[in-house]
C-alpha positions in Angstrom: 14.2 14.4 24.1 15.4 13.8 20.4 14.0 10.4 18.3 15.7 10.8 15.2 14.2 9.1 12.2 14.1 9.0 8.8 12.9 11.4 5.9 9.5 10.7 5.7 8.6 9.5 8.9 10.2 12.9 10.9 7.1 15.2 10.7 5.2 12.6 11.7 7.3 11.4 15.3 7.4 15.1 15.6 3.4 15.6 15.3 3.1 12.6 18.0 5.9 14.2 20.6 3.7 17.2 20.8 0.3 15.2 21.4 1.5 13.2 23.9 0.4 15.7 26.5 -2.8 15.7 25.2 -3.7 12.1 26.3 -3.7 8.4 23.6 -3.8 10.1 20.1 -3.5 6.2 19.5 -5.4 3.9 20.6 -3.2 0.2 20.1 -4.4 -2.6 18.4 -2.1 -5.0 17.3 1.4 -6.1 16.1 3.4 -8.8 13.8 6.9 -9.7 13.8 8.0 -10.0 10.3 11.9 -10.2 11.0 13.5 -11.9 13.9 17.6 -12.3 14.2 20.4 -12.1 16.3 20.8 -8.2 16.1 18.2 -6.5 15.2 13.8 -7.5 15.1 11.3 -5.6 13.0 8.0 -5.5 13.2 4.5 -3.2 12.0 2.4 -2.1 15.1 -1.3 -1.4 14.0 -3.2 1.2 15.8 -6.4 3.4 15.4 -4.8 7.0 15.0 -7.1 10.1 16.6 -5.3 13.3 16.3 -6.8 16.3 16.2 -7.4 18.1 12.3 -5.1 15.0 11.2 -7.0 11.8 8.9 -9.0 9.3 11.5 -8.6 5.4 10.6 -6.6 2.5 11.4 -3.0 2.6 10.5 0.9 1.2 11.3 4.1 1.8 11.2 6.9 -0.3 11.1 9.6 -0.2 13.8 13.3 -1.7 14.8 15.5 -2.6 17.5 18.4 -3.6 18.7 21.4 -2.5 21.1 21.8 0.5 19.5 18.2 1.5 19.8 17.5 0.7 23.5 18.0 4.1 24.6 15.1 5.6 22.3 12.0 6.7 24.6 8.7 5.8 24.5 7.0 8.8 22.7 3.2 7.2 21.3 3.3 5.4 19.0 6.9 4.1 18.9 8.4 2.4 21.8 10.9 2.2 24.2 13.7 0.4 23.2 12.4 0.9 19.5 12.9 3.3 16.5 10.1 4.1 13.9 11.5 4.0 10.4 8.3 4.6 8.8 4.6 4.4 8.0 3.0 1.2 6.7 -0.2 2.1 5.7 -3.1 -0.3 6.9 -6.6 -1.3 6.0 -9.4 -2.3 8.0 -10.0 -5.5 5.9 -6.3 -6.5 6.5 -4.8 -7.9 9.4 -1.3 -6.4 10.7 0.2 -9.8 9.7 -0.9 -9.0 6.1 0.4 -5.6 6.1 3.4 -6.7 7.1 4.1 -9.6 4.0 2.5 -7.0 1.7 5.6 -4.7 3.0 8.7 -6.8 4.1 10.3 -6.5 0.9 10.9 -2.4 1.5 13.2 -4.1 4.3 16.6 -6.0 3.4 18.4 -7.5 6.2 22.2 -7.8 4.8 25.0 -9.2 7.2 22.5 -9.4 10.2 23.2 -6.2 11.4 22.6 -3.9 7.7 19.3 -2.9 7.3 18.1 -1.2 3.5 14.5 0.1 4.1 13.4 1.2 0.2 10.8 3.6 0.8 10.3 7.0 -1.1 14.2 8.2 0.5 16.7 4.6 0.5 17.6 4.8 3.9 20.6 2.6 4.9 21.7 1.7 8.2 25.9 -0.1 8.7 24.5 -0.7 12.5 21.3 -2.3 12.7 19.7 1.0 13.4 21.6 3.1 15.0 22.2 5.5 12.4 21.5 5.9 8.7 22.5 7.1 5.6 19.8 8.0 2.6 19.7 8.6 -0.6 16.7 11.1 -1.6 15.5 11.9 -4.9 14.4 14.6 -4.0 17.8 16.5 -4.2 17.7 15.5 -7.9 18.5 18.0 -10.5 14.5 19.7 -10.8 15.6 19.3 -14.9 15.1 15.4 -13.8 12.2 16.0 -12.2 8.1 15.6 -13.5 7.0 17.7 -10.8 3.5 17.7 -9.9 1.0 20.6 -9.8 1.6 21.9 -6.1 -1.5 23.8 -3.7 -0.8 26.6 -2.5 0.8 25.8 0.7 3.6 24.4 -0.9 6.8 26.2 -0.2 7.2 28.6 -1.9 3.3 30.4 -1.4 3.1 28.5 1.7 5.2 26.8 4.5 4.4 23.2 3.5 7.0 21.0 2.5 5.7 19.2 -0.5 8.7 18.0 -2.4 7.7 14.1 -1.7 4.9 14.7 -3.7 6.5 13.9 -6.7 7.1 10.8 -5.9 3.5 9.2 -4.2 1.8 6.5 -6.1 2.6 4.7 -9.1 5.7 7.5 -8.8 7.1 6.1 -5.8 10.7 5.4 -7.0 11.7 1.4 -7.6 15.1 0.5 -6.4 16.3 -2.7 -7.5 20.1 -4.1 -7.9 20.8 -3.1 -4.2 24.4 -4.6 -3.0 25.4 -3.5 0.3 29.3 -4.3 2.1 30.0 -4.1 4.7 33.0 -1.7 3.8 30.3 0.8 3.6 29.9 0.6 -0.1 26.3 0.4 -1.7 24.9 0.7 -5.2 21.7 0.1 -6.7 19.7 0.8 -9.5 16.8 3.6 -9.1 13.9 4.3 -11.0 11.0 6.5 -11.5 8.0 8.2 -13.4 8.4 11.2 -11.4 12.2 10.8 -13.8 11.6 13.5 -16.3 14.3 12.8 -19.3 16.0 9.1 -17.6 15.1 6.0 -17.5 17.3 4.6 -14.4 20.1 6.0 -12.7 22.7 4.0 -11.5 24.0 5.2 -7.6 26.2 4.4 -5.2 28.6 5.9 -3.3 31.8 4.2 -1.7 32.4 6.1 2.2 28.8 5.8 3.5 27.0 7.8 1.8 29.8 11.0 2.3 29.5 11.1 -1.7 26.8 9.6 -3.8 27.3 9.3 -7.4 24.6 9.0 -9.5 25.0 7.9 -13.4 22.3 8.9 -15.8 20.8 5.4 -18.5 18.3 7.9 -20.7 18.1 4.5 -23.4 18.3 6.2 -27.0 20.0 9.3 -25.9 22.5 8.0 -24.3 25.9 9.7 -26.2 28.9 9.0 -23.9 30.0 6.5 -20.7 29.7 8.5 -17.4 33.0 6.8 -16.6 34.5 8.3 -19.6 34.4 12.0 -17.6 34.9 10.8 -14.7 38.6 10.2 -15.2 38.9 13.3 -17.0 42.1 14.7 -15.7 42.4 18.1 -14.4 44.2 19.8 -11.6 47.4 18.4 -10.3 47.1 15.7 -12.2 43.6 14.7 -10.0 40.7 12.4 -11.6 37.6 15.0 -12.2 36.1 12.0 -9.8 38.9 12.2 -7.4 39.1 16.3 -7.0 35.1 17.1 -6.3 35.4 14.4 -3.6 37.7 16.2 -1.8 35.8 19.8 -2.5 32.4 18.4 -1.9 30.6 18.7 1.7 29.6 15.8 3.4 26.6 14.0 1.8 26.8 15.9 -1.2 24.8 14.5 -4.7 27.0 14.2 -8.0 24.8 13.5 -11.4 26.9 12.2 -14.5 25.6 13.0 -18.0 25.1 10.2 -20.7 24.6 12.5 -22.7 25.5 15.9 -24.7 23.2 19.3 -24.8 24.2 22.8 -26.4 27.1 25.2 -24.5 25.4 28.0 -23.1 22.1 29.5 -24.1 22.6 29.2 -27.6 21.3 26.1 -29.2 22.4 26.4 -32.4 26.3 26.4 -31.1 27.6 23.9 -32.9 30.1 23.1 -29.3 28.6 19.8 -27.1 28.7 19.9 -23.6 28.9 17.3 -21.4 27.1 19.2 -18.0 28.2 17.9 -14.4 25.7 18.7 -11.6 26.2 19.1 -8.1 24.5 19.3 -4.8 25.0 18.9 -0.8 23.0 18.4 2.1 21.8 22.0 2.3 20.6 22.7 -0.4 23.7 24.8 -2.5 24.9 23.7 -5.7 26.0 24.0 -9.0 26.8 22.5 -12.5 30.1 21.9 -14.2 29.8 22.5 -18.5 32.6 20.3 -20.3 33.2 21.2 -24.2 33.6 17.7 -25.8 35.4 17.5 -29.0 35.1 14.8 -31.9 32.0 13.3 -32.9 29.3 12.2 -30.1 30.2 8.4 -31.2 33.3 8.3 -30.2 35.0 8.4 -26.7 35.4 11.5 -24.9 38.4 13.6 -27.0 40.4 16.5 -25.4 37.2 18.2 -23.4 37.9 21.2 -21.6 36.1 23.7 -19.6 33.2 25.2 -20.9 31.2 27.3 -18.0 30.1 26.9 -15.0 27.1 28.0 -12.2 27.3 27.9 -8.5 24.5 28.7 -6.2 24.6 29.1 -2.7 22.1 29.8 0.1 19.8 31.4 -3.4 22.6 33.5 -4.4 24.2 32.5 -8.0 27.4 33.1 -9.7 29.3 32.2 -12.8 31.9 30.1 -12.7 35.0 30.7 -15.5 37.4 28.0 -14.0 37.3 24.9 -11.4 39.6 27.1 -9.8 37.0 29.9 -8.9 34.5 26.7 -8.0 36.9 25.1 -5.3 37.7 29.1 -4.3 33.9 29.2 -3.3 33.1 26.2 -1.5 32.6 25.9 1.9 35.7 24.6 3.2 35.9 21.4 4.3 
């Protein structure tokens, strides 16, 4: 049995499947349809959770139905032919209609079949909930996240996956200026109190999440336009952004800087570098440092590769050139 759910809802759905053979862990209360379009419908289902070793009480989930979800099986609390998108929360003092009204702004429908779900992860479907792509803030470089204290049960001390603890409560990312096009182009602005040293991020993809570009906007720290570095000519005369796009695995993320930092570990060095970070869906990641000559306030002048690092399967190695990166990256 294969139920594909959005990031953040996966563990919940697995628990429901495992406990389904032990009776009904959830008592269904009521539901409310809050979007009824020609190609997809969205509803909130409220129920009383009765799962052992879990918090008891009323809760709710959001579900989506379309022609592309008709084969999804019933799996408490998921209805047959519907797909769970995530939790909607609940409160004994609120009706299911009030819950739907509170959270329906997190679900935007474009051109009747394109859906964007703005949760901790921004999830987008171009085929009426059949498949989703996602931009995950937890995949940003660790230095860009102001991490909260983890309990001992979290990895690496424990086994729990706690990466989304950084984005709960008032630290939940806020997504704005969302633009979605039928050509599978997506752009938006992301902000969160969990972002460290960055006010906002401008994110876009032109290939349905095959490669996410993230431009950092650091307010007063801004020293260069990320677009300047993207056009840097590298091997074969290709622009840096195109060269990396051709090499990096699908669903990789590129983080483009808007400020400079000392090159290398010597903070007293006069050389200043722009550092491009990247990672892929498997957790492999790296950084490329480009030395910038000329005053920081001027346009980029004769940038040159300075140094780099690539980490794969927790094994890290230094890079002496862009060609070395091309050689160590997994073949596409």
